[in-house]
PyMOL CGO cylinders between C-alpha atoms (Angstrom):
from pymol import cmd
from pymol.cgo import CYLINDER

trace = [
    CYLINDER, 83.95, 43.85, 280.14, 81.89, 45.03, 277.17, 0.3, 1, 1, 1, 1, 1, 1,
    CYLINDER, 81.89, 45.03, 277.17, 79.61, 42.00, 277.50, 0.3, 1, 1, 1, 1, 1, 1,
    CYLINDER, 79.61, 42.00, 277.50, 78.62, 42.91, 281.04, 0.3, 1, 1, 1, 1, 1, 1,
    CYLINDER, 78.62, 42.91, 281.04, 78.34, 46.66, 280.61, 0.3, 1, 1, 1, 1, 1, 1,
    CYLINDER, 78.34, 46.66, 280.61, 76.33, 46.72, 277.37, 0.3, 1, 1, 1, 1, 1, 1,
    CYLINDER, 76.33, 46.72, 277.37, 73.24, 44.91, 278.79, 0.3, 1, 1, 1, 1, 1, 1,
    CYLINDER, 73.24, 44.91, 278.79, 73.40, 47.08, 281.92, 0.3, 1, 1, 1, 1, 1, 1,
    CYLINDER, 73.40, 47.08, 281.92, 73.57, 50.23, 279.80, 0.3, 1, 1, 1, 1, 1, 1,
    CYLINDER, 73.57, 50.23, 279.80, 70.67, 49.05, 277.64, 0.3, 1, 1, 1, 1, 1, 1,
    CYLINDER, 70.67, 49.05, 277.64, 68.53, 48.41, 280.71, 0.3, 1, 1, 1, 1, 1, 1,
    CYLINDER, 68.53, 48.41, 280.71, 69.45, 51.89, 281.97, 0.3, 1, 1, 1, 1, 1, 1,
    CYLINDER, 69.45, 51.89, 281.97, 68.42, 53.28, 278.57, 0.3, 1, 1, 1, 1, 1, 1,
    CYLINDER, 68.42, 53.28, 278.57, 65.12, 51.38, 278.69, 0.3, 1, 1, 1, 1, 1, 1,
    CYLINDER, 65.12, 51.38, 278.69, 64.41, 52.63, 282.22, 0.3, 1, 1, 1, 1, 1, 1,
    CYLINDER, 64.41, 52.63, 282.22, 65.28, 56.19, 281.21, 0.3, 1, 1, 1, 1, 1, 1,
    CYLINDER, 65.28, 56.19, 281.21, 62.98, 55.98, 278.20, 0.3, 1, 1, 1, 1, 1, 1,
    CYLINDER, 62.98, 55.98, 278.20, 60.25, 54.45, 280.30, 0.3, 1, 1, 1, 1, 1, 1,
    CYLINDER, 60.25, 54.45, 280.30, 60.30, 57.29, 282.81, 0.3, 1, 1, 1, 1, 1, 1,
    CYLINDER, 60.30, 57.29, 282.81, 59.89, 59.94, 280.12, 0.3, 1, 1, 1, 1, 1, 1,
    CYLINDER, 59.89, 59.94, 280.12, 56.21, 59.49, 279.34, 0.3, 1, 1, 1, 1, 1, 1,
    CYLINDER, 56.21, 59.49, 279.34, 52.84, 59.91, 280.97, 0.3, 1, 1, 1, 1, 1, 1,
    CYLINDER, 52.84, 59.91, 280.97, 50.83, 57.52, 278.78, 0.3, 1, 1, 1, 1, 1, 1,
    CYLINDER, 50.83, 57.52, 278.78, 47.65, 56.37, 280.48, 0.3, 1, 1, 1, 1, 1, 1,
    CYLINDER, 47.65, 56.37, 280.48, 45.58, 53.33, 279.57, 0.3, 1, 1, 1, 1, 1, 1,
    CYLINDER, 45.58, 53.33, 279.57, 41.90, 54.23, 279.23, 0.3, 1, 1, 1, 1, 1, 1,
    CYLINDER, 41.90, 54.23, 279.23, 41.06, 51.30, 281.52, 0.3, 1, 1, 1, 1, 1, 1,
    CYLINDER, 41.06, 51.30, 281.52, 43.23, 52.78, 284.29, 0.3, 1, 1, 1, 1, 1, 1,
    CYLINDER, 43.23, 52.78, 284.29, 46.25, 50.46, 284.02, 0.3, 1, 1, 1, 1, 1, 1,
    CYLINDER, 46.25, 50.46, 284.02, 49.61, 52.10, 283.25, 0.3, 1, 1, 1, 1, 1, 1,
    CYLINDER, 49.61, 52.10, 283.25, 52.84, 50.45, 282.17, 0.3, 1, 1, 1, 1, 1, 1,
    CYLINDER, 52.84, 50.45, 282.17, 55.06, 50.11, 285.21, 0.3, 1, 1, 1, 1, 1, 1,
    CYLINDER, 55.06, 50.11, 285.21, 52.18, 49.10, 287.49, 0.3, 1, 1, 1, 1, 1, 1,
    CYLINDER, 52.18, 49.10, 287.49, 52.97, 45.40, 287.38, 0.3, 1, 1, 1, 1, 1, 1,
    CYLINDER, 52.97, 45.40, 287.38, 51.47, 42.79, 285.08, 0.3, 1, 1, 1, 1, 1, 1,
    CYLINDER, 51.47, 42.79, 285.08, 48.97, 43.99, 282.50, 0.3, 1, 1, 1, 1, 1, 1,
    CYLINDER, 48.97, 43.99, 282.50, 45.36, 43.00, 283.04, 0.3, 1, 1, 1, 1, 1, 1,
    CYLINDER, 45.36, 43.00, 283.04, 44.42, 39.64, 281.53, 0.3, 1, 1, 1, 1, 1, 1,
    CYLINDER, 44.42, 39.64, 281.53, 42.84, 39.91, 278.10, 0.3, 1, 1, 1, 1, 1, 1,
    CYLINDER, 42.84, 39.91, 278.10, 39.11, 39.65, 277.87, 0.3, 1, 1, 1, 1, 1, 1,
    CYLINDER, 39.11, 39.65, 277.87, 37.57, 37.09, 275.50, 0.3, 1, 1, 1, 1, 1, 1,
    CYLINDER, 37.57, 37.09, 275.50, 36.92, 39.86, 272.96, 0.3, 1, 1, 1, 1, 1, 1,
    CYLINDER, 36.92, 39.86, 272.96, 40.52, 41.09, 273.17, 0.3, 1, 1, 1, 1, 1, 1,
    CYLINDER, 40.52, 41.09, 273.17, 41.92, 37.63, 272.52, 0.3, 1, 1, 1, 1, 1, 1,
    CYLINDER, 41.92, 37.63, 272.52, 39.99, 37.55, 269.24, 0.3, 1, 1, 1, 1, 1, 1,
    CYLINDER, 39.99, 37.55, 269.24, 41.11, 40.98, 268.02, 0.3, 1, 1, 1, 1, 1, 1,
    CYLINDER, 41.11, 40.98, 268.02, 44.41, 41.72, 266.32, 0.3, 1, 1, 1, 1, 1, 1,
    CYLINDER, 44.41, 41.72, 266.32, 48.05, 40.87, 266.71, 0.3, 1, 1, 1, 1, 1, 1,
    CYLINDER, 48.05, 40.87, 266.71, 50.20, 42.53, 269.34, 0.3, 1, 1, 1, 1, 1, 1,
    CYLINDER, 50.20, 42.53, 269.34, 53.83, 42.97, 270.35, 0.3, 1, 1, 1, 1, 1, 1,
    CYLINDER, 53.83, 42.97, 270.35, 55.12, 42.15, 273.82, 0.3, 1, 1, 1, 1, 1, 1,
    CYLINDER, 55.12, 42.15, 273.82, 56.47, 45.49, 275.03, 0.3, 1, 1, 1, 1, 1, 1,
    CYLINDER, 56.47, 45.49, 275.03, 58.66, 46.10, 278.09, 0.3, 1, 1, 1, 1, 1, 1,
    CYLINDER, 58.66, 46.10, 278.09, 58.53, 49.87, 277.83, 0.3, 1, 1, 1, 1, 1, 1,
    CYLINDER, 58.53, 49.87, 277.83, 57.90, 51.24, 281.35, 0.3, 1, 1, 1, 1, 1, 1,
    CYLINDER, 57.90, 51.24, 281.35, 57.38, 47.71, 282.72, 0.3, 1, 1, 1, 1, 1, 1,
    CYLINDER, 57.38, 47.71, 282.72, 60.09, 45.07, 282.92, 0.3, 1, 1, 1, 1, 1, 1,
    CYLINDER, 60.09, 45.07, 282.92, 57.38, 42.40, 283.26, 0.3, 1, 1, 1, 1, 1, 1,
    CYLINDER, 57.38, 42.40, 283.26, 56.06, 43.42, 279.85, 0.3, 1, 1, 1, 1, 1, 1,
    CYLINDER, 56.06, 43.42, 279.85, 52.57, 43.86, 278.42, 0.3, 1, 1, 1, 1, 1, 1,
    CYLINDER, 52.57, 43.86, 278.42, 50.78, 43.42, 275.11, 0.3, 1, 1, 1, 1, 1, 1,
    CYLINDER, 50.78, 43.42, 275.11, 50.77, 46.50, 272.94, 0.3, 1, 1, 1, 1, 1, 1,
    CYLINDER, 50.77, 46.50, 272.94, 49.53, 47.47, 269.51, 0.3, 1, 1, 1, 1, 1, 1,
    CYLINDER, 49.53, 47.47, 269.51, 51.16, 50.10, 267.25, 0.3, 1, 1, 1, 1, 1, 1,
    CYLINDER, 51.16, 50.10, 267.25, 53.47, 51.40, 270.02, 0.3, 1, 1, 1, 1, 1, 1,
    CYLINDER, 53.47, 51.40, 270.02, 55.30, 54.67, 269.58, 0.3, 1, 1, 1, 1, 1, 1,
    CYLINDER, 55.30, 54.67, 269.58, 58.05, 53.40, 271.90, 0.3, 1, 1, 1, 1, 1, 1,
    CYLINDER, 58.05, 53.40, 271.90, 58.80, 49.69, 271.87, 0.3, 1, 1, 1, 1, 1, 1,
    CYLINDER, 58.80, 49.69, 271.87, 61.35, 47.78, 273.94, 0.3, 1, 1, 1, 1, 1, 1,
    CYLINDER, 61.35, 47.78, 273.94, 61.45, 44.80, 271.58, 0.3, 1, 1, 1, 1, 1, 1,
    CYLINDER, 61.45, 44.80, 271.58, 64.17, 42.67, 273.21, 0.3, 1, 1, 1, 1, 1, 1,
    CYLINDER, 64.17, 42.67, 273.21, 66.79, 42.96, 275.90, 0.3, 1, 1, 1, 1, 1, 1,
    CYLINDER, 66.79, 42.96, 275.90, 69.11, 44.24, 273.16, 0.3, 1, 1, 1, 1, 1, 1,
    CYLINDER, 69.11, 44.24, 273.16, 66.91, 46.38, 270.87, 0.3, 1, 1, 1, 1, 1, 1,
    CYLINDER, 66.91, 46.38, 270.87, 64.48, 49.28, 271.29, 0.3, 1, 1, 1, 1, 1, 1,
    CYLINDER, 64.48, 49.28, 271.29, 62.46, 51.42, 268.89, 0.3, 1, 1, 1, 1, 1, 1,
    CYLINDER, 62.46, 51.42, 268.89, 61.23, 54.99, 269.46, 0.3, 1, 1, 1, 1, 1, 1,
    CYLINDER, 61.23, 54.99, 269.46, 59.24, 57.63, 267.58, 0.3, 1, 1, 1, 1, 1, 1,
    CYLINDER, 59.24, 57.63, 267.58, 57.59, 54.82, 265.65, 0.3, 1, 1, 1, 1, 1, 1,
    CYLINDER, 57.59, 54.82, 265.65, 54.97, 55.55, 263.03, 0.3, 1, 1, 1, 1, 1, 1,
    CYLINDER, 54.97, 55.55, 263.03, 53.11, 52.48, 261.75, 0.3, 1, 1, 1, 1, 1, 1,
    CYLINDER, 53.11, 52.48, 261.75, 51.96, 52.51, 258.12, 0.3, 1, 1, 1, 1, 1, 1,
    CYLINDER, 51.96, 52.51, 258.12, 50.35, 49.08, 258.40, 0.3, 1, 1, 1, 1, 1, 1,
    CYLINDER, 50.35, 49.08, 258.40, 49.24, 46.96, 261.35, 0.3, 1, 1, 1, 1, 1, 1,
    CYLINDER, 49.24, 46.96, 261.35, 47.31, 43.82, 260.46, 0.3, 1, 1, 1, 1, 1, 1,
    CYLINDER, 47.31, 43.82, 260.46, 46.93, 40.32, 261.88, 0.3, 1, 1, 1, 1, 1, 1,
    CYLINDER, 46.93, 40.32, 261.88, 49.83, 39.03, 259.77, 0.3, 1, 1, 1, 1, 1, 1,
    CYLINDER, 49.83, 39.03, 259.77, 52.27, 41.91, 259.37, 0.3, 1, 1, 1, 1, 1, 1,
    CYLINDER, 52.27, 41.91, 259.37, 53.15, 45.36, 260.70, 0.3, 1, 1, 1, 1, 1, 1,
    CYLINDER, 53.15, 45.36, 260.70, 55.28, 47.93, 258.88, 0.3, 1, 1, 1, 1, 1, 1,
    CYLINDER, 55.28, 47.93, 258.88, 56.59, 51.15, 260.31, 0.3, 1, 1, 1, 1, 1, 1,
    CYLINDER, 56.59, 51.15, 260.31, 59.45, 53.58, 260.56, 0.3, 1, 1, 1, 1, 1, 1,
    CYLINDER, 59.45, 53.58, 260.56, 61.20, 55.27, 263.43, 0.3, 1, 1, 1, 1, 1, 1,
    CYLINDER, 61.20, 55.27, 263.43, 64.38, 55.22, 265.48, 0.3, 1, 1, 1, 1, 1, 1,
    CYLINDER, 64.38, 55.22, 265.48, 66.29, 52.12, 266.54, 0.3, 1, 1, 1, 1, 1, 1,
    CYLINDER, 66.29, 52.12, 266.54, 68.99, 51.70, 269.18, 0.3, 1, 1, 1, 1, 1, 1,
    CYLINDER, 68.99, 51.70, 269.18, 70.39, 48.90, 271.28, 0.3, 1, 1, 1, 1, 1, 1,
    CYLINDER, 70.39, 48.90, 271.28, 73.28, 47.45, 273.21, 0.3, 1, 1, 1, 1, 1, 1,
    CYLINDER, 73.28, 47.45, 273.21, 74.90, 46.61, 269.87, 0.3, 1, 1, 1, 1, 1, 1,
    CYLINDER, 74.90, 46.61, 269.87, 75.58, 50.31, 269.18, 0.3, 1, 1, 1, 1, 1, 1,
    CYLINDER, 75.58, 50.31, 269.18, 75.96, 51.96, 272.60, 0.3, 1, 1, 1, 1, 1, 1,
    CYLINDER, 75.96, 51.96, 272.60, 79.69, 52.42, 271.96, 0.3, 1, 1, 1, 1, 1, 1,
    CYLINDER, 79.69, 52.42, 271.96, 78.61, 54.75, 269.10, 0.3, 1, 1, 1, 1, 1, 1,
    CYLINDER, 78.61, 54.75, 269.10, 76.22, 56.73, 271.34, 0.3, 1, 1, 1, 1, 1, 1,
    CYLINDER, 76.22, 56.73, 271.34, 73.16, 55.46, 269.48, 0.3, 1, 1, 1, 1, 1, 1,
    CYLINDER, 73.16, 55.46, 269.48, 71.14, 56.01, 272.64, 0.3, 1, 1, 1, 1, 1, 1,
    CYLINDER, 71.14, 56.01, 272.64, 71.62, 59.75, 272.01, 0.3, 1, 1, 1, 1, 1, 1,
    CYLINDER, 71.62, 59.75, 272.01, 71.53, 59.57, 268.19, 0.3, 1, 1, 1, 1, 1, 1,
    CYLINDER, 71.53, 59.57, 268.19, 69.51, 56.46, 267.16, 0.3, 1, 1, 1, 1, 1, 1,
    CYLINDER, 69.51, 56.46, 267.16, 69.37, 55.08, 263.64, 0.3, 1, 1, 1, 1, 1, 1,
    CYLINDER, 69.37, 55.08, 263.64, 66.34, 55.88, 261.50, 0.3, 1, 1, 1, 1, 1, 1,
    CYLINDER, 66.34, 55.88, 261.50, 64.98, 52.62, 260.09, 0.3, 1, 1, 1, 1, 1, 1,
    CYLINDER, 64.98, 52.62, 260.09, 62.02, 50.99, 258.43, 0.3, 1, 1, 1, 1, 1, 1,
    CYLINDER, 62.02, 50.99, 258.43, 60.98, 47.79, 260.14, 0.3, 1, 1, 1, 1, 1, 1,
    CYLINDER, 60.98, 47.79, 260.14, 58.59, 44.94, 259.41, 0.3, 1, 1, 1, 1, 1, 1,
    CYLINDER, 58.59, 44.94, 259.41, 57.11, 42.68, 262.09, 0.3, 1, 1, 1, 1, 1, 1,
    CYLINDER, 57.11, 42.68, 262.09, 55.82, 39.23, 261.19, 0.3, 1, 1, 1, 1, 1, 1,
    CYLINDER, 55.82, 39.23, 261.19, 55.38, 35.54, 262.02, 0.3, 1, 1, 1, 1, 1, 1,
    CYLINDER, 55.38, 35.54, 262.02, 52.51, 35.80, 264.54, 0.3, 1, 1, 1, 1, 1, 1,
    CYLINDER, 52.51, 35.80, 264.54, 52.35, 33.15, 267.25, 0.3, 1, 1, 1, 1, 1, 1,
    CYLINDER, 52.35, 33.15, 267.25, 49.62, 32.58, 269.82, 0.3, 1, 1, 1, 1, 1, 1,
    CYLINDER, 49.62, 32.58, 269.82, 50.40, 32.79, 273.54, 0.3, 1, 1, 1, 1, 1, 1,
    CYLINDER, 50.40, 32.79, 273.54, 47.55, 32.33, 276.04, 0.3, 1, 1, 1, 1, 1, 1,
    CYLINDER, 47.55, 32.33, 276.04, 44.98, 33.02, 273.33, 0.3, 1, 1, 1, 1, 1, 1,
    CYLINDER, 44.98, 33.02, 273.33, 46.64, 36.27, 272.20, 0.3, 1, 1, 1, 1, 1, 1,
    CYLINDER, 46.64, 36.27, 272.20, 48.47, 36.64, 268.88, 0.3, 1, 1, 1, 1, 1, 1,
    CYLINDER, 48.47, 36.64, 268.88, 51.94, 38.26, 269.04, 0.3, 1, 1, 1, 1, 1, 1,
    CYLINDER, 51.94, 38.26, 269.04, 54.43, 39.14, 266.33, 0.3, 1, 1, 1, 1, 1, 1,
    CYLINDER, 54.43, 39.14, 266.33, 57.55, 37.02, 266.87, 0.3, 1, 1, 1, 1, 1, 1,
    CYLINDER, 57.55, 37.02, 266.87, 60.06, 38.40, 264.36, 0.3, 1, 1, 1, 1, 1, 1,
    CYLINDER, 60.06, 38.40, 264.36, 61.28, 41.69, 262.97, 0.3, 1, 1, 1, 1, 1, 1,
    CYLINDER, 61.28, 41.69, 262.97, 63.31, 42.67, 259.94, 0.3, 1, 1, 1, 1, 1, 1,
    CYLINDER, 63.31, 42.67, 259.94, 64.93, 46.02, 259.27, 0.3, 1, 1, 1, 1, 1, 1,
    CYLINDER, 64.93, 46.02, 259.27, 63.89, 46.65, 255.67, 0.3, 1, 1, 1, 1, 1, 1,
    CYLINDER, 63.89, 46.65, 255.67, 65.75, 49.97, 255.34, 0.3, 1, 1, 1, 1, 1, 1,
    CYLINDER, 65.75, 49.97, 255.34, 68.66, 50.62, 257.68, 0.3, 1, 1, 1, 1, 1, 1,
    CYLINDER, 68.66, 50.62, 257.68, 69.20, 54.18, 256.46, 0.3, 1, 1, 1, 1, 1, 1,
    CYLINDER, 69.20, 54.18, 256.46, 72.70, 55.36, 257.32, 0.3, 1, 1, 1, 1, 1, 1,
    CYLINDER, 72.70, 55.36, 257.32, 73.47, 52.47, 259.68, 0.3, 1, 1, 1, 1, 1, 1,
    CYLINDER, 73.47, 52.47, 259.68, 76.99, 51.21, 258.87, 0.3, 1, 1, 1, 1, 1, 1,
    CYLINDER, 76.99, 51.21, 258.87, 77.24, 47.59, 257.73, 0.3, 1, 1, 1, 1, 1, 1,
    CYLINDER, 77.24, 47.59, 257.73, 79.28, 46.47, 260.76, 0.3, 1, 1, 1, 1, 1, 1,
    CYLINDER, 79.28, 46.47, 260.76, 76.70, 47.99, 263.11, 0.3, 1, 1, 1, 1, 1, 1,
    CYLINDER, 76.70, 47.99, 263.11, 73.89, 46.29, 261.17, 0.3, 1, 1, 1, 1, 1, 1,
    CYLINDER, 73.89, 46.29, 261.17, 75.69, 42.96, 261.51, 0.3, 1, 1, 1, 1, 1, 1,
    CYLINDER, 75.69, 42.96, 261.51, 75.97, 43.54, 265.26, 0.3, 1, 1, 1, 1, 1, 1,
    CYLINDER, 75.97, 43.54, 265.26, 72.26, 44.36, 265.44, 0.3, 1, 1, 1, 1, 1, 1,
    CYLINDER, 72.26, 44.36, 265.44, 71.34, 41.22, 263.50, 0.3, 1, 1, 1, 1, 1, 1,
    CYLINDER, 71.34, 41.22, 263.50, 73.58, 39.05, 265.67, 0.3, 1, 1, 1, 1, 1, 1,
    CYLINDER, 73.58, 39.05, 265.67, 72.21, 40.48, 268.92, 0.3, 1, 1, 1, 1, 1, 1,
    CYLINDER, 72.21, 40.48, 268.92, 68.73, 38.98, 268.72, 0.3, 1, 1, 1, 1, 1, 1,
    CYLINDER, 68.73, 38.98, 268.72, 68.64, 37.40, 265.25, 0.3, 1, 1, 1, 1, 1, 1,
    CYLINDER, 68.64, 37.40, 265.25, 65.44, 39.25, 264.37, 0.3, 1, 1, 1, 1, 1, 1,
    CYLINDER, 65.44, 39.25, 264.37, 63.40, 37.52, 267.09, 0.3, 1, 1, 1, 1, 1, 1,
    CYLINDER, 63.40, 37.52, 267.09, 61.06, 39.54, 269.30, 0.3, 1, 1, 1, 1, 1, 1,
    CYLINDER, 61.06, 39.54, 269.30, 60.50, 38.88, 272.98, 0.3, 1, 1, 1, 1, 1, 1,
    CYLINDER, 60.50, 38.88, 272.98, 57.31, 36.91, 273.66, 0.3, 1, 1, 1, 1, 1, 1,
    CYLINDER, 57.31, 36.91, 273.66, 55.43, 36.35, 276.90, 0.3, 1, 1, 1, 1, 1, 1,
    CYLINDER, 55.43, 36.35, 276.90, 55.54, 32.90, 278.43, 0.3, 1, 1, 1, 1, 1, 1,
    CYLINDER, 55.54, 32.90, 278.43, 52.32, 30.96, 278.72, 0.3, 1, 1, 1, 1, 1, 1,
    CYLINDER, 52.32, 30.96, 278.72, 51.96, 31.94, 282.38, 0.3, 1, 1, 1, 1, 1, 1,
    CYLINDER, 51.96, 31.94, 282.38, 52.70, 35.64, 281.93, 0.3, 1, 1, 1, 1, 1, 1,
    CYLINDER, 52.70, 35.64, 281.93, 56.48, 35.51, 282.39, 0.3, 1, 1, 1, 1, 1, 1,
    CYLINDER, 56.48, 35.51, 282.39, 58.85, 36.52, 279.62, 0.3, 1, 1, 1, 1, 1, 1,
    CYLINDER, 58.85, 36.52, 279.62, 60.96, 34.65, 277.16, 0.3, 1, 1, 1, 1, 1, 1,
    CYLINDER, 60.96, 34.65, 277.16, 64.03, 36.52, 275.98, 0.3, 1, 1, 1, 1, 1, 1,
    CYLINDER, 64.03, 36.52, 275.98, 64.93, 36.11, 272.32, 0.3, 1, 1, 1, 1, 1, 1,
    CYLINDER, 64.93, 36.11, 272.32, 68.26, 34.55, 273.21, 0.3, 1, 1, 1, 1, 1, 1,
    CYLINDER, 68.26, 34.55, 273.21, 66.81, 31.77, 275.41, 0.3, 1, 1, 1, 1, 1, 1,
    CYLINDER, 66.81, 31.77, 275.41, 67.26, 29.34, 272.55, 0.3, 1, 1, 1, 1, 1, 1,
    CYLINDER, 67.26, 29.34, 272.55, 69.52, 29.16, 269.55, 0.3, 1, 1, 1, 1, 1, 1,
    CYLINDER, 69.52, 29.16, 269.55, 66.76, 27.48, 267.54, 0.3, 1, 1, 1, 1, 1, 1,
    CYLINDER, 66.76, 27.48, 267.54, 63.70, 28.80, 265.84, 0.3, 1, 1, 1, 1, 1, 1,
    CYLINDER, 63.70, 28.80, 265.84, 60.37, 27.04, 266.51, 0.3, 1, 1, 1, 1, 1, 1,
    CYLINDER, 60.37, 27.04, 266.51, 60.59, 25.34, 263.07, 0.3, 1, 1, 1, 1, 1, 1,
    CYLINDER, 60.59, 25.34, 263.07, 63.90, 23.63, 263.76, 0.3, 1, 1, 1, 1, 1, 1,
    CYLINDER, 63.90, 23.63, 263.76, 63.94, 20.16, 265.24, 0.3, 1, 1, 1, 1, 1, 1,
    CYLINDER, 63.94, 20.16, 265.24, 66.69, 18.27, 267.02, 0.3, 1, 1, 1, 1, 1, 1,
    CYLINDER, 66.69, 18.27, 267.02, 68.88, 16.07, 264.92, 0.3, 1, 1, 1, 1, 1, 1,
    CYLINDER, 68.88, 16.07, 264.92, 70.33, 12.77, 266.16, 0.3, 1, 1, 1, 1, 1, 1,
    CYLINDER, 70.33, 12.77, 266.16, 73.74, 14.51, 266.20, 0.3, 1, 1, 1, 1, 1, 1,
    CYLINDER, 73.74, 14.51, 266.20, 72.38, 17.11, 268.66, 0.3, 1, 1, 1, 1, 1, 1,
    CYLINDER, 72.38, 17.11, 268.66, 71.07, 14.44, 271.01, 0.3, 1, 1, 1, 1, 1, 1,
    CYLINDER, 71.07, 14.44, 271.01, 74.34, 12.46, 270.93, 0.3, 1, 1, 1, 1, 1, 1,
    CYLINDER, 74.34, 12.46, 270.93, 76.60, 15.45, 271.33, 0.3, 1, 1, 1, 1, 1, 1,
    CYLINDER, 76.60, 15.45, 271.33, 77.67, 15.27, 267.69, 0.3, 1, 1, 1, 1, 1, 1,
    CYLINDER, 77.67, 15.27, 267.69, 78.91, 11.64, 267.90, 0.3, 1, 1, 1, 1, 1, 1,
]
cmd.load_cgo(trace, "trace")
């Protein structure tokens, strides 16, 4: 039962968080209004982004977000970014997810330092693809293990055609290749 209720509760948390802001894009588009506008040629050349589902389950590219729905399991809030470059982003803020809902982390999230890295290009736009909690603060070790197991440090990325790819769609990282044992079912 926990497996089915935790993702539902996390989505409810994400929707609750997404309804609590009035952020407006200077170009007129707001999260929650469907797919983000396609990047212009200039935008595809500038910077590295995250794929954020805050206020929009379809997701959109974002840079230095204060609130960041990173995966279907993990969200960050009250983020303050000390560094945001093409290769790495470092910040601190609050972290919660389905892996700690039984401890009411949606009401009392963990304060963490996080580092984003491993940029990949999708449709001409560079996105961070991994995260690492570099300081888990007072997060208990068993909770940290649950967090690490939930999405293995992989961030959600858009699909080439604007869809989404959840971090748990594959048990392999892009660097891993199939072995003959995998193709033959281990025989």
